C-alpha positions in Angstrom: 0.0 0.0 0.0 1.5 3.4 -1.0 2.5 5.8 1.7 0.1 8.8 1.9 1.5 12.2 2.5 -0.2 15.3 3.9 -2.5 17.1 1.5 -1.3 20.7 1.7 -4.0 22.3 -0.4 -7.8 21.4 -0.3 -9.3 24.9 -0.4 -10.2 24.5 -4.1 -11.9 21.2 -3.5 -13.9 22.6 -0.6 -14.8 25.6 -2.8 -16.3 23.5 -5.6 -18.1 21.2 -3.2 -19.6 24.2 -1.4 -20.5 25.7 -4.7 -22.3 22.6 -5.8 -24.3 22.6 -2.5 -25.2 26.2 -3.2 -26.3 25.2 -6.6 -28.7 22.5 -5.1 -30.1 25.2 -2.8 -30.6 27.9 -5.4 -32.1 25.5 -7.9 -34.4 23.4 -5.8 -35.2 25.1 -2.5 -37.8 27.9 -2.4 -37.5 30.9 -2.0 -33.8 30.7 -3.1 -34.8 29.2 -6.4 -36.6 32.5 -7.3 -33.7 34.8 -6.8 -31.4 36.2 -9.6 -28.5 34.0 -8.3 -30.2 30.9 -9.6 -28.9 31.3 -13.1 -25.2 32.0 -12.4 -25.0 29.4 -9.7 -26.7 26.8 -12.0 -24.3 27.7 -14.9 -21.2 27.2 -12.7 -22.7 23.9 -11.4 -23.1 22.5 -14.9 -20.2 24.1 -16.8 -17.3 24.1 -14.4 -17.7 22.5 -11.0 -17.9 18.7 -11.8 -15.2 18.9 -14.4 -12.8 20.8 -12.1 -13.2 18.0 -9.4 -12.6 15.4 -12.1 -9.4 17.1 -13.4 -8.2 17.6 -9.8 -8.4 13.9 -9.2 -6.8 13.1 -12.6 -3.9 15.6 -12.3 -3.1 16.0 -8.7 0.5 17.5 -9.3 1.4 21.2 -9.9 3.7 20.5 -12.9 1.5 18.1 -14.9 -0.7 20.7 -16.6 -0.7 24.5 -16.5 -3.4 26.6 -15.0 -5.0 27.5 -18.3 -5.1 23.9 -19.3 -6.7 22.9 -16.0 -9.4 25.6 -16.5 -10.1 24.6 -20.1 -10.3 20.9 -19.3 -12.5 21.6 -16.4 -15.1 23.3 -18.6 -14.9 20.6 -21.3 -15.2 17.7 -18.9 -18.1 19.4 -17.0 -20.0 19.4 -20.3 -19.2 15.7 -20.8 -20.1 14.7 -17.3 -23.4 16.7 -17.3 -24.5 15.2 -20.6 -23.8 11.6 -19.6 -25.4 12.2 -16.2 -28.5 13.5 -17.8 -28.7 10.5 -20.1 -28.4 8.0 -17.3 -31.0 9.8 -15.2 -33.5 9.7 -18.1 -33.2 5.9 -17.9 -34.0 5.7 -14.2 -37.5 5.9 -12.6 -36.9 9.5 -11.4 -36.8 10.8 -14.9 -35.2 13.9 -16.3 -36.1 16.4 -13.6 -34.2 19.2 -11.9 -34.0 17.5 -8.5 -32.3 14.3 -9.6 -30.0 16.1 -12.0 -28.7 18.6 -9.4 -28.4 16.0 -6.7 -26.5 13.7 -9.0 -24.1 16.5 -10.0 -23.5 17.2 -6.3 -22.7 13.6 -5.8 -20.3 13.5 -8.7 -18.5 16.6 -7.5 -18.2 15.3 -4.0 -16.9 11.9 -5.1 -14.2 13.3 -7.4 -13.2 15.9 -4.7 -12.6 13.1 -2.2 -10.8 11.1 -4.8 -8.6 14.2 -5.6 -7.5 14.5 -1.9 -6.3 10.9 -2.0 -4.4 11.3 -5.3 -2.7 14.4 -4.0 -1.6 12.5 -0.9 0.2 10.1 -3.2 2.6 12.9 -4.2 5.2 14.8 -2.1 4.0 18.0 -0.6 6.3 20.1 -2.8 4.7 18.4 -5.9 1.1 18.6 -4.9 -1.1 21.1 -6.8 -1.8 24.3 -5.1 -3.3 27.5 -6.4 -2.7 31.2 -5.9 -4.7 33.7 -8.0 -1.9 36.3 -7.8 0.8 33.9 -8.9 -1.5 32.5 -11.6 -1.8 35.9 -13.1 2.0 36.5 -12.9 2.7 33.2 -14.5 0.6 34.2 -17.5 2.2 37.7 -17.8 5.8 36.5 -17.2 8.2 36.3 -20.1 10.8 34.4 -18.2 11.3 30.7 -18.0 14.1 28.7 -16.4 16.7 27.8 -18.9 17.9 24.9 -16.9 16.1 22.7 -14.5 16.6 23.3 -10.9 19.3 21.3 -9.2 19.3 20.4 -5.6 21.4 22.6 -3.4 24.3 21.2 -1.5 23.3 20.5 2.0 25.7 23.1 3.4 24.4 25.8 1.1 20.6 25.2 1.7 18.5 27.4 3.9 18.0 26.4 7.4 15.5 23.7 8.1 13.4 26.2 10.0 13.1 28.4 7.0 12.3 25.5 4.8 9.5 24.4 7.1 8.2 27.9 7.3 8.1 28.1 3.5 6.3 24.7 3.2 3.7 25.0 5.8 0.5 23.0 5.1 -1.8 25.9 4.4 -0.9 27.1 0.9 2.8 27.6 1.7 3.8 25.7 -1.4 3.6 28.1 -4.3 2.0 27.5 -7.7 3.9 27.3 -10.9 5.4 30.6 -11.7 6.2 31.4 -8.1 9.5 33.1 -7.7 11.7 31.4 -5.1 14.1 33.5 -3.0 17.6 33.7 -4.5 20.0 31.2 -3.0 23.7 32.1 -2.7 26.1 29.5 -3.5 27.0 27.3 -6.3 23.6 27.4 -8.0 23.1 31.1 -7.6 24.2 32.0 -11.1 21.6 30.1 -13.0 21.0 31.9 -16.2 17.6 33.0 -17.4 16.8 34.5 -20.7 13.6 35.8 -22.2 11.6 33.0 -23.8 7.8 33.2 -24.7 5.7 30.6 -22.9 4.6 28.8 -26.0 2.0 26.6 -24.5 0.3 29.2 -22.3 0.3 31.9 -24.9 -1.0 29.5 -27.6 -3.9 28.4 -25.5 -4.7 32.0 -24.5 -4.6 33.1 -28.1 -6.7 30.1 -29.2 -9.3 30.8 -26.5 -9.6 34.5 -27.2 -9.8 33.8 -30.9 -12.5 31.2 -30.5 -14.5 33.6 -28.4 -14.2 36.3 -31.0 -15.1 34.0 -33.8 -18.0 32.5 -31.9 -19.4 35.9 -31.0 -19.1 37.1 -34.6 -20.8 34.0 -36.0 -23.6 34.3 -33.4 -24.1 38.0 -34.2 -24.1 37.2 -37.9 -26.6 34.4 -37.5 -28.8 36.6 -35.3 -28.9 39.4 -37.8 -29.4 37.3 -41.0 -31.7 34.5 -39.9 -35.3 34.4 -40.6 -37.6 34.3 -37.6 -38.9 30.8 -36.8 -42.7 30.3 -36.4 -43.9 27.9 -33.9 -46.4 27.2 -31.1 -45.6 25.9 -27.7 -48.0 23.6 -26.0 -47.0 22.4 -22.5 -48.3 21.1 -19.2 -47.3 22.3 -15.7 -47.6 20.5 -12.4 -49.3 21.9 -9.3 -46.3 24.2 -8.5 -46.2 25.7 -11.9 -43.2 23.6 -12.9 -42.7 20.8 -15.4 -42.8 18.2 -12.7 -45.2 16.7 -10.2 -47.8 15.7 -12.8 -50.7 13.5 -11.6 -50.3 9.9 -12.4 -53.4 8.3 -10.8 -57.1 8.7 -11.3 -59.8 8.1 -8.6 -63.5 7.9 -9.1 -65.1 11.3 -8.5 -61.8 13.0 -7.6 -60.7 15.8 -9.9 -57.4 15.6 -11.8 -56.0 19.2 -12.3 -53.4 20.1 -14.9 -52.3 23.5 -16.0 -52.2 23.8 -19.8 -50.1 26.5 -21.5 -50.1 27.8 -25.1 -47.6 30.3 -26.4 -48.1 31.8 -29.9 -44.9 32.5 -31.8 -46.5 32.2 -35.3 -45.8 36.0 -36.0 -49.6 36.4 -36.4 -52.8 36.0 -34.5 -54.1 32.4 -34.4 -57.4 31.0 -33.3 -56.5 27.8 -31.5 -58.9 25.0 -30.6 -57.8 22.9 -27.6 -59.4 19.5 -27.0 -59.1 17.5 -23.8 -59.4 13.8 -24.6 -59.6 10.7 -22.4 -58.8 7.5 -24.3 -59.5 9.3 -27.6 -62.9 10.5 -26.4 -63.3 14.3 -26.4 -64.6 15.5 -23.0 -63.9 19.3 -23.4 -63.2 21.7 -26.2 -62.0 25.3 -25.8 -61.5 28.1 -28.3 -58.3 30.1 -27.5 -57.5 33.1 -29.8 -54.0 34.4 -29.2 -52.0 37.3 -30.7 -48.4 36.8 -31.7 -46.2 36.5 -28.6 -49.3 36.1 -26.3 -49.3 33.4 -23.6 -52.4 31.5 -22.4 -52.5 29.3 -19.3 -55.5 27.7 -17.7 -56.1 25.0 -15.1 -58.2 22.2 -16.7 -60.0 19.5 -14.7 -60.8 15.9 -15.6 -63.0 13.8 -13.3 -63.7 10.1 -13.8 -67.2 8.8 -12.8 -67.1 5.2 -13.8 -64.9 2.1 -13.5 -62.0 1.7 -15.8 -59.2 -0.9 -15.8 -55.5 -0.5 -16.5 -54.6 3.1 -17.3 -56.1 5.9 -19.4 -54.5 8.4 -21.7 -55.3 12.0 -20.8 -54.4 14.0 -24.0 -54.5 17.7 -24.9 -54.7 18.2 -28.6 -54.2 21.6 -30.2 -55.6 22.6 -33.6 -55.3 25.7 -35.7 -58.6 27.3 -36.7 -60.6 24.1 -36.7 -60.3 20.4 -35.5 -58.7 18.1 -38.0 -57.8 14.4 -38.1 -54.2 15.2 -37.0 -53.5 17.7 -34.3 -51.0 20.5 -34.7 -49.6 20.0 -31.3 -50.3 17.3 -28.7 -49.2 16.5 -25.1 -50.5 13.7 -22.9 -50.3 12.0 -19.5 -51.0 8.4 -18.6 -53.2 7.9 -15.5 -53.4 4.7 -13.6 -57.1 4.0 -12.9 -57.6 3.3 -9.2 -61.0 1.8 -8.6 -61.0 1.9 -4.8 -63.8 3.9 -3.0 -62.2 4.5 0.4 -62.0 8.2 -0.4 -65.8 8.5 -1.0 -67.0 9.1 2.6 -70.1 11.2 2.0 -73.4 9.9 3.3 -74.8 9.3 -0.1 -72.0 6.7 -0.7 -72.3 4.9 2.7 -75.9 5.1 3.7 -78.2 2.5 2.1 -81.3 4.5 2.9 -80.2 7.3 0.6 -80.1 5.0 -2.4 -83.1 4.5 -4.7 -85.1 1.3 -4.2 -85.4 -1.4 -6.9 -89.0 -2.7 -6.7 -89.5 -6.5 -6.7 -85.8 -7.1 -6.9 -86.4 -10.5 -5.1 -88.8 -11.5 -7.9 -91.4 -12.5 -5.4 -94.3 -11.1 -7.4 -95.2 -10.9 -11.0 -95.2 -7.2 -11.4 -93.0 -4.1 -11.9 -90.5 -5.6 -14.3 -91.2 -4.8 -18.0 -90.1 -7.4 -20.6 -89.3 -6.5 -24.2 -87.9 -8.6 -27.0 -87.2 -8.0 -30.7 -87.9 -11.6 -31.7 -90.5 -14.2 -31.1 -87.9 -16.7 -30.1 -87.0 -15.0 -26.9 -89.7 -14.9 -24.1 -89.8 -13.9 -20.5 -91.7 -15.1 -17.4 -91.6 -15.6 -13.7 -90.6 -19.1 -12.6 -91.2 -20.6 -9.2 -88.4 -22.7 -7.5 -85.7 -21.4 -9.8 -84.3 -18.6 -7.6 -81.1 -18.5 -5.5 -83.0 -19.9 -2.5 -85.4 -22.0 -4.6 -87.7 -19.0 -4.7 -89.1 -17.1 -7.7 -86.8 -15.9 -10.4 -87.3 -14.2 -13.8 -86.5 -16.4 -16.7 -85.5 -15.1 -20.2 -85.8 -18.1 -22.5 -84.5 -18.5 -26.0 -85.8 -21.3 -28.2 -83.8 -20.4 -31.3 -81.6 -23.2 -32.6 -79.5 -22.4 -35.7 -77.2 -19.8 -37.2 -77.5 -16.0 -37.0 -74.7 -15.2 -39.4 -77.1 -13.8 -42.0 -79.5 -12.3 -39.5 -79.5 -9.3 -37.2 -78.8 -9.8 -33.5 -81.7 -10.9 -31.2 -82.2 -9.8 -27.6 -84.7 -9.8 -24.8 -84.5 -8.0 -21.5 -86.4 -6.9 -18.4 -86.2 -3.3 -17.3 -87.3 -0.9 -14.6 -87.1 2.9 -14.2 -85.9 4.3 -10.9 -85.6 7.9 -9.7 -82.6 9.5 -7.9 -82.6 12.8 -6.0 -79.0 13.7 -7.0 -76.1 12.4 -8.9 -74.6 9.5 -7.0 -72.8 6.1 -7.3 -73.9 2.7 -5.9 -73.2 -1.0 -6.2 -75.7 -2.8 -8.4 -76.0 -6.3 -7.0 -77.7 -9.2 -8.9 -77.6 -13.0 -9.3 -77.7 -14.6 -12.7 -77.5 -18.2 -13.9 -77.9 -20.0 -17.3 -78.7 -23.6 -18.0 -76.0 -23.9 -20.7 -74.0 -27.0 -19.7 -71.7 -27.3 -22.7 -68.4 -25.6 -23.6 -68.4 -23.1 -26.5 -65.4 -21.4 -28.0 -67.6 -18.5 -29.3 -69.6 -16.1 -27.1 -72.5 -15.8 -29.5 -74.9 -15.4 -26.6 -74.4 -12.8 -23.8 -75.9 -12.0 -20.5 -75.7 -8.3 -19.8 -76.6 -5.4 -17.5 -77.2 -1.9 -18.8 -77.7 1.4 -17.0 -79.3 4.2 -19.0 -78.5 2.3 -22.2 -74.8 1.8 -21.4 -73.7 -1.8 -20.9 -72.0 -2.0 -17.5 -71.5 -5.8 -17.3 -71.6 -8.6 -19.8 -70.6 -12.3 -19.8 -70.7 -15.0 -22.4 -73.1 -18.0 -22.3 -70.4 -20.5 -23.0 -70.1 -23.0 -20.1 -71.8 -24.2 -16.9 -70.9 -21.5 -14.4 -73.6 -21.9 -11.8 -75.0 -18.8 -10.0 -73.0 -15.7 -10.6 -73.2 -12.9 -8.0 -72.6 -9.5 -9.7 -71.5 -6.4 -7.9 -71.0 -3.6 -10.4 -70.4 0.0 -9.3 -72.6 2.3 -11.4 -73.2 6.0 -11.8 -76.7 7.2 -11.4 -77.9 10.6 -12.5 -80.3 12.9 -10.8 -83.8 12.2 -12.1 -84.9 9.0 -13.9 -82.6 6.1 -14.6 -83.2 2.9 -16.5 -82.0 -0.5 -15.4 -81.9 -3.4 -17.9 -81.0 -7.1 -17.5 -81.1 -9.3 -20.5 -79.9 -11.9 -23.0 -78.3 -10.8 -26.3 -77.5 -13.0 -29.3 -74.7 -12.2 -31.7 -74.0 -13.6 -35.2 -72.9 -17.2 -34.8 -74.3 -20.6 -33.9 -77.2 -20.3 -31.4 -78.6 -23.1 -29.2 -81.6 -22.8 -26.9 -80.8 -21.4 -23.4 -82.6 -20.1 -20.3 -81.2 -17.2 -18.3 -82.5 -16.6 -14.7 -82.2 -13.2 -12.9 -82.8 -12.9 -9.1 -82.1 -10.8 -6.0 -81.4 -7.4 -7.8 -80.7 -4.5 -5.4 -78.5 -1.5 -4.7 -75.8 -1.4 -2.1 -73.7 1.5 -0.9 -70.2 1.8 -2.3 -68.8 1.2 1.2 -70.3 -2.4 1.1 -68.6 -3.4 -2.2 -67.0 -6.8 -1.7 -63.3 -6.8 -1.3 -63.2 -10.1 -3.2 -64.7 -9.0 -6.4 -63.0 -10.3 -9.6 -62.0 -8.4 -12.7 -65.3 -9.4 -14.2 -67.2 -7.8 -11.3 -68.4 -11.1 -10.0 -68.1 -12.2 -6.4 -67.2 -15.8 -5.8 -70.2 -17.9 -4.8 -68.5 -21.1 -3.5 -69.6 -21.5 0.1 -67.0 -22.4 2.8 -66.9 -25.7 4.6 -66.6 -26.2 8.4 -67.0 -28.8 11.1 -66.9 -29.2 14.8 -63.9 -31.4 15.7 -64.6 -34.8 17.1 -65.3 -35.0 20.9 -64.7 -37.9 23.2 -67.7 -40.1 23.6 -67.8 -39.3 27.4 -66.4 -36.6 29.6 -66.2 -36.5 33.4 -66.2 -32.6 33.4 -69.4 -30.5 33.1 -67.3 -27.8 31.4 -65.4 -29.0 28.4 -63.7 -27.5 25.3 -65.4 -27.6 21.9 -63.2 -26.8 18.8 -64.0 -26.2 15.2 -62.4 -25.2 11.9 -63.1 -24.6 8.3 -61.7 -23.9 4.9 -62.4 -21.4 2.1 -59.8 -21.3 -0.7 -61.0 -18.1 -2.3 -61.9 -15.3 0.1 -61.3 -17.0 3.4 -63.7 -17.5 6.3 -65.2 -14.4 7.9 -66.9 -16.0 11.0 -68.5 -19.2 12.4 -71.8 -19.9 14.1 -72.1 -22.9 16.4 -75.4 -24.7 17.3 -75.9 -27.2 20.2 -78.6 -29.8 20.8 -79.5 -32.4 23.4 -81.1 -34.8 21.0 -79.4 -34.1 17.6 -82.7 -32.9 16.1 -83.8 -29.7 17.8 -81.0 -27.1 17.6 -80.3 -23.9 19.5 -77.7 -21.2 18.7 -74.8 -21.4 21.1 -72.2 -19.0 19.5 -73.0 -16.5 16.7 -70.5 -14.8 14.3 -67.3 -15.7 16.1 -63.8 -15.7 14.6 -62.5 -18.0 17.4 -61.9 -21.7 16.7 -62.8 -23.0 20.2 -64.8 -22.2 23.3 -65.8 -23.8 26.6 -69.2 -25.4 26.9 -71.0 -26.1 30.2 -73.6 -28.9 30.4 -75.4 -31.1 32.9 -74.5 -34.4 34.4 -75.5 -37.6 32.5 -76.6 -35.5 29.5 -75.6 -36.1 25.8 -74.8 -33.0 23.8 -74.5 -32.6 20.0 -72.8 -29.8 18.0 -72.7 -28.5 14.5 -71.0 -25.5 12.8 -71.9 -23.0 10.0 -69.3 -20.7 8.3 -69.7 -17.6 6.3 -66.8 -16.4 4.0 -65.6 -12.9 3.4 -67.5 -12.8 0.1 -70.8 -13.3 2.0 -71.4 -16.9 1.0 -73.0 -18.9 3.8 -72.4 -22.6 4.3 -75.5 -24.8 4.0 -77.0 -26.1 7.3 -75.6 -29.4 8.4 -78.4 -32.1 8.5 -76.4 -34.3 11.0 -74.4 -33.4 14.1 -70.6 -32.8 13.6 -69.7 -34.1 17.0 -71.3 -35.4 20.3 -70.3 -36.2 23.8 -71.9 -37.3 27.1 -71.1 -35.9 30.5 -70.8 -38.2 33.5 -69.2 -37.1 36.8 -69.8 -40.2 38.9 -68.5 -43.8 38.4 -71.2 -45.9 36.7 -71.9 -49.4 37.8 -70.0 -52.3 36.3 -72.1 -55.3 35.1 -70.4 -58.7 35.4 -72.1 -61.8 34.0 -70.6 -65.3 34.4 -72.0 -67.9 32.0 -72.4 -70.7 32.6 -72.4 -70.6 36.4 -72.1 -73.2 37.8 -70.0 -74.6 35.1 -68.4 -78.0 34.5 -64.9 -76.9 33.5 -65.0 -73.5 31.7 -67.0 -70.4 31.8 -67.2 -66.9 30.1 -66.9 -63.5 31.9 -69.0 -60.7 30.3 -68.3 -57.2 31.6 -70.5 -54.3 30.5 -69.8 -50.6 31.2 -71.8 -47.6 30.1 -68.7 -45.6 28.9 -65.7 -46.7 26.9 -63.0 -48.5 28.8 -59.3 -48.5 28.3 -59.0 -52.1 29.7 -60.9 -54.7 31.6 -59.6 -57.7 33.5 -61.1 -60.4 35.8 -59.2 -61.6 38.9 -60.2 -65.2 39.8 -59.2 -66.3 43.3 -59.5 -69.7 45.0 -59.3 -70.0 48.7 -55.7 -70.3 49.8 -54.3 -69.4 46.4 -53.2 -66.3 44.6 -55.4 -64.6 42.1 -55.4 -65.6 38.4 -55.8 -62.8 35.8 -58.1 -63.3 32.9 -57.7 -60.6 30.2 -60.9 -59.5 28.5 -61.3 -58.3 24.9 -63.7 -56.0 23.2 -64.9 -54.6 19.8 -66.5 -51.4 21.0 -64.8 -50.7 24.4 -68.2 -51.0 26.1 -68.7 -54.8 26.2 -65.7 -57.0 27.2 -65.5 -60.8 27.2 -63.1 -63.5 28.3 -63.0 -67.3 28.9 -61.7 -69.0 32.0 -61.0 -72.8 32.6 -61.3 -74.0 36.1 -58.9 -77.0 36.4 -58.9 -77.3 40.2 -61.4 -76.3 42.9 -65.1 -75.8 42.9 -65.5 -72.2 44.3 -63.9 -69.0 43.1 -64.3 -65.3 43.8 -64.3 -63.2 40.7 -63.4 -59.4 40.6 -63.9 -57.4 37.4 -61.5 -54.5 37.4 -62.2 -51.8 34.7 -60.2 -48.7 33.7 -62.1 -46.0 31.8 -60.8 -43.5 29.3 -60.0 -40.9 32.0 -57.9 -43.4 34.0 -60.6 -44.0 36.6 -60.7 -47.6 38.0 -63.9 -49.3 39.1 -64.6 -52.9 40.0 -67.3 -55.4 40.9 -67.4 -58.8 42.6 -69.2 -62.1 41.8 -68.8 -65.9 42.5 -68.0 -68.8 40.3 -69.1 -72.4 41.1 -67.7 -75.5 39.5 -69.7 -78.8 39.4 -68.1 -81.5 37.4 -71.0 -83.9 37.9 -73.6 -82.0 35.9 -74.5 -83.1 32.5 -72.8 -81.6 29.4 -75.9 -80.0 28.0 -79.3 -79.0 29.3 -81.7 -79.6 26.4 -85.2 -78.1 26.4 -87.8 -79.0 23.8 -91.0 -77.2 23.1 -93.4 -79.0 22.7 -92.4 -82.4 23.9 -95.2 -84.0 21.8 -95.9 -82.7 18.4 -97.9 -83.6 15.3 -96.3 -81.3 12.8 -94.8 -77.8 12.8 -91.8 -76.2 14.5 -90.0 -77.8 17.3 -88.1 -75.3 19.5 -84.8 -76.5 20.8 -82.9 -74.7 23.6 -79.4 -76.0 24.3 -77.5 -74.7 27.3 -74.0 -76.1 27.7 -72.5 -76.6 31.2 -69.1 -75.3 30.0 -68.0 -72.7 27.6 -67.7 -74.2 24.1 -65.1 -73.6 21.4 -67.9 -73.0 18.9 -71.6 -73.4 18.4 -72.8 -77.1 18.9 -74.4 -79.1 16.2 -78.0 -80.4 16.7 -79.6 -83.3 14.8 -83.1 -85.0 15.0 -83.6 -88.7 14.3 -86.3 -89.9 12.0 -87.3 -90.5 8.4 -87.5 -88.5 6.3 -84.6 -86.4 7.6 -85.6 -83.4 9.8 -84.1 -80.0 8.9 -82.7 -78.1 12.0 -82.0 -74.4 11.8 -79.9 -72.3 14.1 -81.6 -69.2 15.4 -79.5 -67.2 18.0 -77.5 -67.2 21.1 -78.6 -65.4 24.3 -77.7 -65.6 28.0 -75.5 -68.7 27.6 -78.1 -70.7 25.5 -78.2 -71.7 21.8 -81.6 -71.6 20.1 -82.6 -73.9 17.2 -85.7 -74.8 15.3 -86.6 -78.2 13.8 -89.3 -78.5 11.1 -91.5 -81.5 11.8 -93.5 -82.7 8.8 -96.5 -84.9 8.7 -94.5 -87.6 6.9 -92.2 -88.1 9.9 -93.0 -91.5 11.4 -94.8 -91.5 14.7 -93.2 -92.4 18.0 -90.2 -91.3 20.0 -87.4 -89.4 18.3 -84.0 -88.3 19.6 -82.5 -84.9 19.6 -78.7 -85.2 19.7 -76.2 -82.3 20.5 -72.5 -82.5 19.8 -69.8 -79.9 20.7 -66.3 -79.2 21.9 -65.1 -77.4 25.0 -62.2 -74.9 25.1 -59.7 -77.8 25.4 -61.2 -79.5 22.3 -62.8 -82.3 24.3 -65.9 -83.6 22.7 -69.2 -83.1 24.6 -72.5 -84.8 23.8 -76.0 -84.8 25.0 -79.5 -85.9 23.9 -83.1 -86.0 24.8 -86.3 -87.2 23.2 -89.7 -86.0 22.0 -92.8 -87.8 20.7 -94.4 -87.4 17.2 -98.1 -88.1 17.4 -100.2 -87.8 14.2 -103.5 -89.0 15.8 -104.6 -85.6 16.8 
């Protein structure tokens, strides 16, 4: 890294930086920009200051270029830097305006001034550039120049160090070129000097003076001999009377003000015609007669009263004497159309009661609306059950099927006249649907809405779209206004179609949906919601109920939650809440049902849920456990059945014989309510059985019972009803004395064979039915039962009945 010396002269750099700051003040800041100093300061800012800073950074030494060269290059490079700066600014978003130009010139000057300080520090203090006006003048006037280059003095002949330091102090003690050094006695004192013209300086001075004289002469000649130019100036001024700050956005019912100026330099009086156009439509025309040299300025106002998308072109076209196809002069602005209404806060825009009323907008009667059609193929009528809520709607029906390429367009519409007290704006809301369920590439049939003959909304009948909810901001004039809703057919292929209109009304602008599409339709897809699943039972009278929902388009605005004690009769619990959960307090041993209903931000309401979303039952005490042991007494094995009114986590039976530890019998379940398990008694004839149950809340409850074992009892108890039969059904009830591996088989002896049908199992018994026919031989017949216990040991049993055909 090079060693930096002390910069002995920075006054010039400070001067140009301060001058550029003054330029910014006198050009941009009022009231300084209205003083006479604005022009000279601005000229120095653009024609000298940035170039001087640049040359100072490029040539930091005092012998690299002369003073006149430095001045000349400063002026030249100032022009270059200013031109390129203006070109770059014109490409940036700020545009070619005074503020960005002056600030950028200030930045350039400051940058090169700081750079110049560092480049000067790279040189020795005696070689750094410094400036003295007095010495600069002397250097131009002097005829002397050193014949020989200076030679360093011998150490013993040089001036004292104190004198040298005094001469080279930091603040402008180093002299500019042309500065006369004190004579030094000694060996180098006889340096010869002879008169010699300073060729470079004098040549530049002569060239500069000559160029000035020639330029002045040419300018005077051109001024005296040229013919006067004829022209007209047409320009726009911003709110401060300057060529900046132009409006760039247009709001509904908000004036856009622009000052238009015309200057006549045609050397004669001219009758100008000025037209103000918006998107090529003339909205104002003025006659402006001006004498030669006369200036005309006027503040013109444009106000938008209707919706427009994208941007509009506000043009001012100037014509001579009369309007023509091509304008003589033209200027324009592009305005972005902002269709928001937040700035319209007057009562007529926010109060629904101040709006005109559309009669029979719900289509609940067959009056008010007037139907017209220009063809017999399009008819209109009120139709029941076709509205938004299955109510009445107005149907415009087209029965035409064919081509309209060679025929004029056909249409049919309903209309109504309404009266307004004053000019206003409102949102026209309506619902429309068509029964066209195909997809067409051509919009040869259109649904449309018109206000005072101007179409404000239209949509093609080209696919199944369902109900469309329109919200169209419209302008209403004081007095009578006409509203029309219809079907229009254009040249093309036409198929029969029905269009239904319903729920037509006005809304204040403040109620315009924030979720309206570019086609002025509000999405009509309702949201979906549900109360989240609750536990089947809860032991707390106050419990948490949660819900959620989805709406992919506008999002959910709020929920309403209903509750019921029977799932049929519902009562509102929470209305219009944005929360997703709340605490509910109920009564003991009561079942509660819940359902939700959501409304999205576009106003669409979810249909009512026909079934509950969730349910739960409150119980605060421990219910009773039911333990059944079948069979009991048993021969070898039995089955434990445990029933609990609420779901259980687990159930187990502890079987204890006197003098022995308890055996555990795990129970299984399919519904967590009823639990079963088998137990084989291999030793002993008496057992205590404890059923231990754990519910879903971790509570433990138990019950006790006894099990008796009698190995002497028969394998099966078989009951027959009746014991004597002629013909018909013989009922067979089989009760095993031990738990079986599967259902036992039953057979009846006799000829022909008797068909036995299994019916059911209940309370430890199996029920069968045998069909006794009249062909079965009389006498005693045997009923045999065959089964297997849990250890796969065969068990058999039988009994008899009598067949008697004598009765």
